Backbone as CSV, one residue per row, in Angstrom:
resi,resn,N_x,N_y,N_z,CA_x,CA_y,CA_z,C_x,C_y,C_z
1,MET,5.813,2.224,10.067,6.183,1.265,9.028,5.020,1.162,8.043
2,GLY,5.354,1.053,6.764,4.302,0.994,5.764,4.630,0.008,4.665
3,ALA,3.587,-0.552,4.053,3.755,-1.494,2.952,2.755,-1.142,1.861
4,ILE,3.274,-0.822,0.671,2.442,-0.556,-0.489,2.272,-1.873,-1.240
5,PHE,1.052,-2.152,-1.707,0.827,-3.413,-2.407,-0.165,-3.227,-3.536
6,LYS,-0.076,-4.100,-4.524,-1.001,-4.081,-5.648,-2.253,-4.861,-5.273
7,LEU,-3.406,-4.406,-5.727,-4.652,-5.042,-5.328,-4.741,-6.496,-5.779
8,GLU,-4.124,-6.829,-6.915,-4.170,-8.223,-7.350,-3.356,-9.129,-6.430
9,GLN,-2.548,-8.548,-5.561,-1.772,-9.317,-4.582,-2.327,-9.152,-3.169
10,ALA,-3.525,-8.609,-3.059,-4.056,-8.258,-1.746,-4.298,-9.482,-0.870
11,ASN,-4.762,-10.596,-1.475,-4.995,-11.770,-0.633,-3.674,-12.333,-0.101
12,ILE,-2.586,-12.147,-0.851,-1.270,-12.566,-0.362,-0.851,-11.675,0.802
13,MET,-1.033,-10.370,0.640,-0.677,-9.431,1.707,-1.505,-9.701,2.951
14,ALA,-2.797,-9.984,2.754,-3.669,-10.284,3.891,-3.186,-11.514,4.643
15,TYR,-2.691,-12.502,3.904,-2.230,-13.732,4.559,-0.951,-13.496,5.354
16,VAL,0.039,-12.816,4.783,1.317,-12.687,5.482,1.213,-11.815,6.726
17,MET,0.160,-10.999,6.834,0.057,-10.147,8.022,-0.916,-10.714,9.045
18,SER,-1.403,-11.927,8.844,-2.354,-12.508,9.793,-2.015,-13.963,10.057
19,ARG,-2.042,-14.346,11.317,-1.823,-15.751,11.676,-3.138,-16.489,11.909
20,SER,-4.250,-15.813,11.673,-5.552,-16.408,11.970,-6.242,-16.981,10.744
21,VAL,-5.627,-16.863,9.574,-6.239,-17.407,8.355,-5.267,-18.368,7.696
22,GLY,-5.817,-19.321,6.949,-4.992,-20.269,6.230,-4.447,-19.667,4.949
23,PRO,-3.410,-20.279,4.381,-2.842,-19.745,3.140,-3.840,-19.825,2.000
24,PRO,-3.882,-18.816,1.157,-4.816,-18.808,0.033,-4.272,-19.590,-1.152
25,ARG,-5.133,-19.904,-2.081,-4.713,-20.435,-3.372,-4.493,-19.241,-4.288
26,VAL,-3.289,-19.071,-4.821,-2.979,-17.863,-5.580,-2.404,-18.215,-6.947
27,LEU,-2.551,-17.294,-7.867,-1.942,-17.445,-9.181,-0.421,-17.379,-9.040
28,ARG,0.253,-18.268,-9.740,1.714,-18.296,-9.670,2.299,-16.944,-10.056
29,GLN,1.731,-16.320,-11.090,2.237,-15.029,-11.549,2.116,-13.965,-10.464
30,ASP,0.973,-13.947,-9.750,0.786,-12.964,-8.684,1.780,-13.177,-7.550
31,LEU,2.004,-14.444,-7.180,2.938,-14.735,-6.093,4.364,-14.372,-6.496
32,ALA,4.735,-14.705,-7.730,6.080,-14.380,-8.199,6.299,-12.868,-8.224
33,GLU,5.309,-12.120,-8.705,5.437,-10.666,-8.756,5.509,-10.062,-7.360
34,PHE,4.749,-10.627,-6.424,4.778,-10.147,-5.042,6.172,-10.323,-4.444
35,LEU,6.748,-11.502,-4.630,8.079,-11.769,-4.085,9.149,-10.952,-4.804
36,GLU,9.020,-10.815,-6.126,9.986,-10.009,-6.877,9.932,-8.551,-6.456
37,MET,8.729,-8.058,-6.196,8.550,-6.682,-5.752,9.328,-6.428,-4.465
38,LEU,9.215,-7.346,-3.503,9.904,-7.179,-2.226,11.390,-7.493,-2.341
39,ALA,11.737,-8.422,-3.211,13.141,-8.814,-3.350,13.966,-7.746,-4.056
40,ASP,13.386,-7.122,-5.093,14.154,-6.222,-5.947,13.824,-4.745,-5.760
41,ARG,12.638,-4.449,-5.199,12.206,-3.056,-5.107,11.646,-2.739,-3.725
42,ALA,12.230,-3.329,-2.705,11.709,-3.167,-1.346,11.689,-1.706,-0.915
43,GLU,12.705,-0.940,-1.287,12.750,0.462,-0.856,11.644,1.289,-1.508
44,GLU,11.097,0.798,-2.628,9.999,1.494,-3.296,8.658,1.159,-2.656
45,TYR,8.515,-0.080,-2.158,7.223,-0.543,-1.656,7.134,-0.603,-0.134
46,LEU,8.234,-0.430,0.565,8.214,-0.451,2.024,8.675,0.899,2.562
47,ILE,7.971,1.395,3.573,8.262,2.708,4.155,8.720,2.498,5.589
48,PRO,9.997,2.686,5.865,10.468,2.479,7.238,10.232,3.703,8.111
49,GLU,9.952,3.447,9.350,9.913,4.510,10.351,11.346,4.955,10.634
50,ARG,11.504,6.196,11.077,12.839,6.679,11.407,13.462,5.794,12.480
51,VAL,14.735,5.494,12.349,15.556,4.556,13.134,15.301,3.105,12.749
52,PHE,14.385,2.863,11.800,14.174,1.515,11.279,14.557,1.449,9.795
53,GLU,15.474,2.310,9.370,15.827,2.397,7.956,16.285,1.078,7.334
54,PRO,16.941,0.159,8.061,17.368,-1.112,7.440,16.225,-2.074,7.134
55,TRP,15.018,-1.772,7.593,13.899,-2.718,7.460,13.645,-3.180,6.027
56,PRO,13.566,-2.291,5.022,13.305,-2.776,3.664,14.331,-3.810,3.186
57,GLU,15.595,-3.583,3.458,16.607,-4.545,3.015,16.476,-5.872,3.757
58,GLN,16.099,-5.820,5.027,15.890,-7.063,5.770,14.750,-7.875,5.152
59,ILE,13.662,-7.194,4.780,12.551,-7.883,4.128,12.980,-8.397,2.764
60,ALA,13.794,-7.628,2.043,14.259,-8.049,0.718,15.034,-9.354,0.799
61,ILE,15.845,-9.521,1.818,16.621,-10.753,1.980,15.693,-11.950,2.154
62,VAL,14.670,-11.775,2.982,13.705,-12.861,3.206,12.957,-13.179,1.920
63,ALA,12.551,-12.142,1.175,11.807,-12.345,-0.070,12.660,-13.058,-1.116
64,ARG,13.937,-12.730,-1.183,14.814,-13.400,-2.142,14.929,-14.889,-1.850
65,GLU,15.000,-15.232,-0.583,15.067,-16.651,-0.212,13.790,-17.374,-0.621
66,SER,12.647,-16.746,-0.388,11.367,-17.358,-0.761,11.247,-17.486,-2.278
67,LEU,11.695,-16.477,-2.998,11.628,-16.504,-4.456,12.513,-17.603,-5.023
68,ALA,13.687,-17.783,-4.445,14.583,-18.842,-4.896,13.954,-20.216,-4.670
69,ARG,13.319,-20.403,-3.519,12.665,-21.687,-3.245,11.493,-21.920,-4.180
70,MET,10.776,-20.857,-4.526,9.655,-20.998,-5.450,10.137,-21.439,-6.827
71,ARG,11.234,-20.873,-7.277,11.766,-21.215,-8.589,12.321,-22.630,-8.637
72,GLU,12.670,-23.177,-7.473,13.204,-24.533,-7.410,12.113,-25.591,-7.268
73,MET,10.875,-25.155,-7.048,9.781,-26.114,-6.895,9.566,-26.904,-8.182
74,PRO,9.337,-28.222,-8.089,9.053,-29.010,-9.286,7.825,-28.483,-10.021
75,GLY,7.969,-28.248,-11.324,6.854,-27.766,-12.130,6.446,-26.346,-11.835
76,ALA,7.346,-25.563,-11.210,6.988,-24.212,-10.790,6.578,-23.335,-11.962
77,GLN,7.170,-23.555,-13.119,6.868,-22.693,-14.260,5.618,-23.123,-15.008
78,GLU,5.179,-24.371,-14.780,4.032,-24.872,-15.525,2.715,-24.677,-14.787
79,LEU,2.746,-24.726,-13.460,1.515,-24.647,-12.692,0.978,-23.221,-12.679
80,PRO,-0.253,-22.982,-13.159,-0.794,-21.614,-13.131,-1.216,-21.175,-11.731
81,VAL,-1.529,-22.153,-10.868,-1.995,-21.848,-9.513,-1.094,-22.555,-8.509
82,VAL,-0.690,-21.829,-7.472,0.115,-22.414,-6.399,-0.833,-22.868,-5.298
83,PRO,-0.832,-24.160,-4.929,-1.773,-24.646,-3.917,-1.463,-24.071,-2.538
84,PRO,-2.476,-24.000,-1.665,-2.289,-23.389,-0.340,-1.118,-23.946,0.473
85,PRO,-0.909,-25.278,0.540,0.226,-25.746,1.350,1.564,-25.181,0.871
86,ALA,1.742,-25.098,-0.444,2.987,-24.547,-0.988,3.095,-23.058,-0.698
87,VAL,1.967,-22.347,-0.800,1.964,-20.920,-0.480,2.389,-20.710,0.972
88,GLY,1.855,-21.531,1.866,2.204,-21.414,3.279,3.686,-21.618,3.526
89,ARG,4.273,-22.618,2.849,5.705,-22.886,3.031,6.548,-21.741,2.473
90,LEU,6.159,-21.214,1.314,6.941,-20.164,0.674,6.877,-18.842,1.427
91,LEU,5.758,-18.576,2.071,5.561,-17.287,2.732,5.766,-17.352,4.244
92,GLU,6.190,-18.494,4.732,6.321,-18.674,6.181,7.218,-17.616,6.819
93,ASN,8.375,-17.358,6.222,9.304,-16.402,6.823,8.828,-14.959,6.677
94,LEU,8.175,-14.658,5.570,7.621,-13.320,5.418,6.479,-13.084,6.397
95,GLN,5.693,-14.133,6.651,4.617,-14.006,7.626,5.181,-13.691,9.007
96,SER,6.322,-14.271,9.333,6.952,-13.982,10.620,7.346,-12.513,10.733
97,GLU,7.627,-11.871,9.593,8.019,-10.468,9.597,6.821,-9.522,9.665
98,PHE,5.691,-9.907,9.063,4.562,-8.988,8.925,3.423,-9.243,9.908
99,ALA,3.365,-10.415,10.518,2.166,-10.794,11.275,2.246,-10.512,12.763
100,ASP,3.304,-9.892,13.238,3.460,-9.701,14.677,3.325,-8.249,15.119
101,TYR,2.798,-7.394,14.269,2.581,-6.006,14.677,1.362,-5.930,15.600
102,PRO,1.438,-5.151,16.661,0.263,-5.006,17.534,-0.868,-4.221,16.883
103,LEU,-0.528,-3.354,15.912,-1.508,-2.434,15.362,-1.329,-2.315,13.851
104,TYR,-2.465,-2.326,13.128,-2.454,-2.195,11.668,-3.404,-1.081,11.250
105,ALA,-3.131,-0.506,10.079,-4.042,0.470,9.484,-4.079,0.226,7.977
106,LEU,-5.263,0.352,7.396,-5.447,0.190,5.952,-5.973,1.491,5.377
107,ALA,-5.268,2.058,4.396,-5.717,3.274,3.725,-6.837,2.918,2.755
108,LEU,-7.929,3.674,2.801,-9.122,3.358,2.014,-9.548,4.551,1.174
109,GLY,-9.851,4.282,-0.083,-10.354,5.331,-0.964,-9.316,5.770,-1.979
110,GLY,-9.802,6.298,-3.106,-8.911,6.670,-4.194,-8.340,8.071,-4.103
111,ASP,-8.637,8.784,-3.049,-8.159,10.156,-2.886,-6.649,10.161,-2.626
112,GLU,-5.930,10.983,-3.366,-4.480,11.053,-3.180,-4.117,11.519,-1.776
113,ARG,-5.014,12.290,-1.136,-4.715,12.773,0.215,-4.591,11.631,1.214
114,VAL,-5.362,10.563,1.016,-5.302,9.459,1.977,-3.977,8.721,1.855
115,ARG,-3.439,8.621,0.630,-2.144,7.958,0.472,-1.008,8.830,1.019
116,THR,-1.139,10.144,0.855,-0.135,11.043,1.432,-0.124,10.931,2.949
117,LEU,-1.321,10.924,3.563,-1.402,10.806,5.015,-0.936,9.424,5.469
118,ALA,-1.231,8.395,4.688,-0.785,7.041,5.035,0.737,6.969,5.101
119,ARG,1.405,7.625,4.179,2.872,7.654,4.213,3.373,8.385,5.458
120,GLU,2.672,9.441,5.849,3.056,10.154,7.064,2.892,9.259,8.286
121,PHE,1.784,8.534,8.359,1.570,7.626,9.484,2.643,6.531,9.505
122,ALA,3.002,6.032,8.318,3.976,4.941,8.237,5.343,5.343,8.777
123,SER,5.704,6.609,8.602,7.011,7.072,9.064,6.937,7.792,10.410
124,ALA,5.750,7.844,11.001,5.578,8.518,12.287,6.252,7.730,13.410
125,PRO,6.587,8.378,14.527,7.276,7.691,15.630,6.345,6.779,16.427
126,MET,6.080,5.603,15.865,5.255,4.603,16.552,6.104,3.432,17.035
127,TYR,7.428,3.558,16.944,8.365,2.603,17.533,8.164,1.175,17.027
128,GLY,7.839,1.062,15.734,7.686,-0.261,15.151,6.423,-0.978,15.569
129,GLN,5.437,-0.251,16.107,4.211,-0.879,16.583,3.074,-0.829,15.575
130,LEU,3.195,0.007,14.535,2.118,0.200,13.566,2.605,-0.152,12.166
131,LEU,1.812,-0.963,11.455,2.067,-1.245,10.043,0.904,-0.679,9.237
132,VAL,1.205,0.262,8.343,0.195,0.905,7.505,0.206,0.242,6.130
133,LEU,-0.953,-0.242,5.692,-1.083,-0.892,4.392,-1.669,0.106,3.399
134,ILE,-1.001,0.243,2.256,-1.385,1.263,1.286,-1.608,0.607,-0.072
135,PRO,-2.867,0.388,-0.475,-3.120,-0.187,-1.805,-2.613,0.751,-2.891
136,GLU,-1.974,0.168,-3.900,-1.508,0.958,-5.031,-2.707,1.282,-5.896
137,HIS,-2.959,2.554,-6.101,-4.187,2.993,-6.766,-4.044,2.941,-8.278
138,GLY,-5.122,2.502,-8.957,-5.185,2.597,-10.404,-4.463,1.517,-11.159
139,THR,-4.033,0.424,-10.480,-3.295,-0.623,-11.173,-4.156,-1.827,-11.495
140,SER,-5.373,-1.862,-11.005,-6.210,-3.038,-11.201,-7.671,-2.655,-11.078
141,GLU,-8.533,-3.467,-11.696,-9.965,-3.251,-11.550,-10.528,-4.027,-10.372
142,ARG,-9.697,-4.786,-9.682,-10.177,-5.549,-8.533,-10.462,-4.608,-7.377
143,ASN,-11.212,-5.112,-6.396,-11.595,-4.243,-5.293,-11.323,-4.906,-3.961
144,LEU,-11.862,-4.316,-2.908,-11.541,-4.754,-1.553,-12.049,-6.155,-1.242
145,GLU,-12.890,-6.740,-2.080,-13.431,-8.061,-1.791,-12.335,-9.105,-1.628
146,VAL,-11.205,-8.936,-2.327,-10.145,-9.928,-2.229,-9.477,-9.885,-0.866
147,LEU,-9.791,-8.882,-0.046,-9.173,-8.776,1.264,-10.005,-9.425,2.358
148,ASP,-11.087,-10.096,1.992,-11.999,-10.657,2.980,-11.369,-11.607,3.999
149,PRO,-10.196,-12.269,3.723,-9.638,-13.139,4.754,-9.381,-12.456,6.092
150,VAL,-9.229,-11.143,6.115,-9.010,-10.443,7.386,-10.338,-9.856,7.848
151,PRO,-10.913,-10.346,8.957,-12.246,-9.918,9.382,-12.377,-8.415,9.574
152,ALA,-11.315,-7.738,9.981,-11.422,-6.302,10.230,-11.843,-5.534,8.996
153,PHE,-11.600,-6.077,7.805,-11.938,-5.347,6.588,-13.444,-5.230,6.385
154,SER,-14.224,-6.097,7.012,-15.675,-5.963,6.872,-16.143,-4.642,7.465
155,GLY,-15.498,-4.190,8.534,-15.814,-2.893,9.102,-15.496,-1.766,8.149
156,ALA,-14.427,-1.931,7.390,-14.072,-0.919,6.395,-15.148,-0.821,5.325
157,LEU,-15.713,-1.941,4.934,-16.745,-1.943,3.907,-18.018,-1.266,4.413
158,HIS,-18.367,-1.490,5.682,-19.546,-0.847,6.241,-19.388,0.670,6.310
159,ALA,-18.133,1.120,6.411,-17.881,2.559,6.498,-17.656,3.189,5.129
160,ALA,-17.864,2.434,4.048,-17.552,2.911,2.701,-18.149,4.282,2.368
161,PRO,-19.365,4.629,2.840,-19.894,5.968,2.521,-19.022,7.108,3.039
162,ASP,-18.192,6.831,4.048,-17.343,7.880,4.613,-15.900,7.820,4.116
163,TRP,-15.597,6.960,3.149,-14.260,6.962,2.564,-14.011,8.300,1.879
164,PRO,-12.784,8.780,1.778,-11.543,8.132,2.170,-11.332,8.173,3.682
165,GLY,-10.516,7.235,4.145,-10.235,7.145,5.558,-9.321,5.981,5.840
166,PHE,-9.324,5.534,7.089,-8.430,4.459,7.512,-9.186,3.481,8.402
167,GLN,-8.938,2.207,8.192,-9.413,1.170,9.091,-8.234,0.732,9.952
168,PHE,-8.397,0.798,11.273,-7.369,0.375,12.224,-7.834,-0.909,12.906
169,TRP,-6.905,-1.807,13.214,-7.255,-3.006,13.972,-6.030,-3.581,14.660
170,THR,-6.280,-4.438,15.638,-5.209,-5.103,16.381,-5.290,-6.602,16.150
171,GLN,-4.309,-7.315,16.700,-4.273,-8.769,16.558,-5.464,-9.443,17.233
172,THR,-6.102,-8.774,18.175,-7.258,-9.369,18.845,-8.535,-9.258,18.017
173,GLY,-8.486,-8.461,16.937,-9.663,-8.264,16.102,-10.416,-6.986,16.400
174,THR,-10.028,-6.273,17.448,-10.652,-4.980,17.735,-10.329,-4.012,16.600
175,SER,-11.340,-3.291,16.111,-11.105,-2.431,14.956,-11.924,-1.155,15.054
176,ALA,-11.525,-0.161,14.270,-12.252,1.114,14.211,-11.913,1.806,12.902
177,PHE,-12.890,2.553,12.383,-12.688,3.330,11.167,-12.581,4.805,11.524
178,ALA,-11.677,5.511,10.852,-11.548,6.962,11.022,-11.581,7.625,9.658
179,ARG,-12.417,8.642,9.532,-12.452,9.402,8.288,-11.126,10.141,8.097
180,LEU,-10.895,10.579,6.875,-9.638,11.245,6.554,-9.376,12.432,7.473
181,ASP,-10.418,13.210,7.761,-10.223,14.402,8.584,-10.097,14.088,10.069
182,GLU,-10.317,12.824,10.453,-10.240,12.441,11.868,-9.049,11.532,12.157
183,ALA,-8.428,10.981,11.112,-7.435,9.921,11.303,-6.239,10.379,12.126
184,ALA,-5.780,11.611,11.914,-4.622,12.094,12.665,-4.917,12.126,14.162
185,GLU,-6.151,12.460,14.528,-6.527,12.476,15.937,-6.467,11.077,16.536
186,LEU,-6.972,10.081,15.792,-6.941,8.719,16.304,-5.507,8.206,16.418
187,VAL,-4.662,8.515,15.466,-3.259,8.094,15.543,-2.578,8.731,16.751
188,ARG,-2.890,9.998,17.021,-2.327,10.647,18.206,-2.766,9.931,19.481
189,MET,-4.032,9.536,19.549,-4.537,8.829,20.724,-3.864,7.468,20.865
190,LEU,-3.654,6.790,19.765,-2.976,5.489,19.808,-1.520,5.642,20.222
191,ARG,-0.877,6.686,19.732,0.518,6.922,20.121,0.609,7.242,21.604
192,ASP,-0.334,8.042,22.111,-0.340,8.366,23.538,-0.558,7.118,24.388
193,ALA,-1.357,6.178,23.861,-1.641,4.955,24.616,-0.395,4.105,24.820
194,MET,0.627,4.343,24.006,1.856,3.560,24.143,2.637,3.907,25.391
195,HIS,2.462,5.130,25.884,3.209,5.518,27.079,2.375,6.403,27.994
196,ASP,1.088,6.061,28.089,0.188,6.738,29.021,0.135,8.243,28.809
197,GLY,0.341,8.658,27.551,0.236,10.074,27.258,1.456,10.899,27.616
198,ARG,2.495,10.263,28.166,3.686,11.016,28.560,4.753,10.891,27.470
199,PRO,5.282,11.998,26.981,6.329,11.910,25.958,7.579,11.246,26.502
200,ARG,8.257,10.491,25.657,9.474,9.793,26.055,10.648,10.328,25.238
201,PRO,11.777,10.590,25.867,12.918,11.123,25.124,13.622,10.071,24.287
202,ARG,13.508,8.805,24.653,14.226,7.755,23.922,13.316,7.138,22.863
203,PRO,13.907,6.581,21.795,13.073,6.081,20.679,12.417,4.738,20.932
204,PHE,12.735,4.064,22.033,12.141,2.743,22.237,11.517,2.642,23.620
205,PRO,10.301,3.153,23.782,9.601,2.967,25.064,9.176,1.515,25.204
206,PRO,8.803,1.099,26.401,8.310,-0.274,26.555,7.146,-0.539,25.618
207,PHE,7.171,-1.694,24.981,6.090,-2.021,24.052,4.778,-2.131,24.808
208,PRO,3.712,-1.574,24.251,2.414,-1.658,24.921,1.800,-3.028,24.723
209,SER,0.847,-3.365,25.577,0.058,-4.563,25.326,-1.029,-4.204,24.332
210,ASN,-1.607,-5.207,23.687,-2.709,-4.937,22.769,-3.867,-4.243,23.475
211,SER,-3.987,-4.459,24.782,-5.128,-3.898,25.499,-5.143,-2.374,25.430
212,SER,-3.970,-1.740,25.377,-3.927,-0.282,25.285,-4.531,0.184,23.970
213,PHE,-4.130,-0.435,22.878,-4.678,-0.082,21.578,-6.147,-0.484,21.477
214,ASP,-6.479,-1.653,22.023,-7.865,-2.119,21.982,-8.796,-1.114,22.656
215,TYR,-8.369,-0.599,23.803,-9.217,0.348,24.535,-9.480,1.592,23.700
216,VAL,-8.430,2.130,23.085,-8.596,3.340,22.274,-9.533,3.076,21.098
217,LEU,-9.347,1.940,20.413,-10.189,1.640,19.248,-11.635,1.395,19.650
218,ARG,-11.852,0.724,20.789,-13.230,0.496,21.247,-13.924,1.807,21.581
219,GLU,-13.219,2.691,22.282,-13.817,3.982,22.638,-14.098,4.811,21.390
220,TRP,-13.198,4.755,20.442,-13.419,5.485,19.194,-14.639,4.930,18.458
221,SER,-14.757,3.610,18.424,-15.893,2.982,17.739,-17.212,3.357,18.394
222,LYS,-17.232,3.431,19.717,-18.458,3.853,20.414,-18.848,5.265,19.995
223,ARG,-17.855,6.107,19.846,-18.094,7.498,19.494,-18.655,7.651,18.086
224,THR,-18.271,6.743,17.197,-18.676,6.868,15.791,-19.704,5.833,15.368
225,ALA,-20.139,4.968,16.296,-21.006,3.842,15.933,-22.314,4.292,15.307
226,ARG,-22.824,5.434,15.708,-24.122,5.871,15.197,-24.095,6.111,13.690
227,ARG,-22.904,6.276,13.100,-22.827,6.509,11.660,-23.099,5.247,10.862
228,TYR,-22.777,4.072,11.455,-22.788,2.839,10.675,-23.761,1.831,11.268
229,ARG,-25.028,2.104,11.137,-26.041,1.190,11.638,-26.487,0.273,10.510
230,ARG,-26.611,-1.009,10.811,-27.060,-1.968,9.809,-28.576,-1.994,9.777
231,LEU,-29.133,-2.065,8.580,-30.566,-2.146,8.399,-30.925,-3.539,7.909
232,LEU,-31.881,-4.154,8.576,-32.377,-5.461,8.163,-33.745,-5.268,7.547
233,HIS,-33.862,-5.595,6.264,-35.127,-5.429,5.547,-35.792,-6.794,5.422
234,LEU,-37.004,-6.907,5.910,-37.750,-8.140,5.809,-38.946,-7.904,4.871
235,GLY,-39.007,-8.675,3.816,-40.109,-8.519,2.861,-41.003,-9.754,2.864
236,GLN,-42.303,-9.534,2.704,-43.273,-10.629,2.635,-43.164,-11.537,3.849
237,THR,-43.075,-10.927,5.027,-42.965,-11.704,6.253,-44.374,-11.942,6.833
238,HIS,-44.660,-13.177,7.154,-45.981,-13.523,7.691,-45.805,-14.170,9.064
239,LEU,-46.574,-13.702,10.012,-46.546,-14.272,11.345,-47.883,-14.949,11.608
240,ASN,-47.835,-16.202,11.944,-49.057,-16.950,12.272,-49.156,-17.036,13.795
241,LEU,-50.134,-16.329,14.339,-50.313,-16.327,15.795,-51.485,-17.193,16.194
């Protein structure tokens, strides 16, 4: 499963896919465009996995309901900013649709190859367990800073020298970065973790616990940790002994 989003709507996307952060304060125009995008163009911005083809239309129905409620809000057309409590109420049902995936991936970098691979991951047979987030490239001058509400993105920023690539994380906060040339290997390992490495003939194996994905991401992070060491620079430090 995949979701393409505009960077100016990134804090909205970050909120609907996480239950651990409060609703943001957003521009009315950005929120309206986000809901209109899903309500009217869901098949363009959502990528269903095979056997989940009805998913975009299901999301579109929810988005239309939220958009209708937004338009009915008193002073909805005059207020330039939608306050957090109202944002939470308007996005409550969409959050229920996006925030319960065991595994997430964020495509990073402006290389067209990463977006092509992200689409492949989104439609791969992960049985509805993976949601791939794909920023729409070249539509805004904003950057990843607006995604800070999700802690896993800080790991993506530390790995910036190795972009393009993918940041993976679970609901528990376990995360790992994979470079573009390594991402397919990590996805294969995550897919194997869903059924102990044994292929299944049916499209719906038992859903894995987060611990299966967490283990794979932790082991991957150990393997690549030496690339991303933090340096602490202390200047003009005096010790009085």
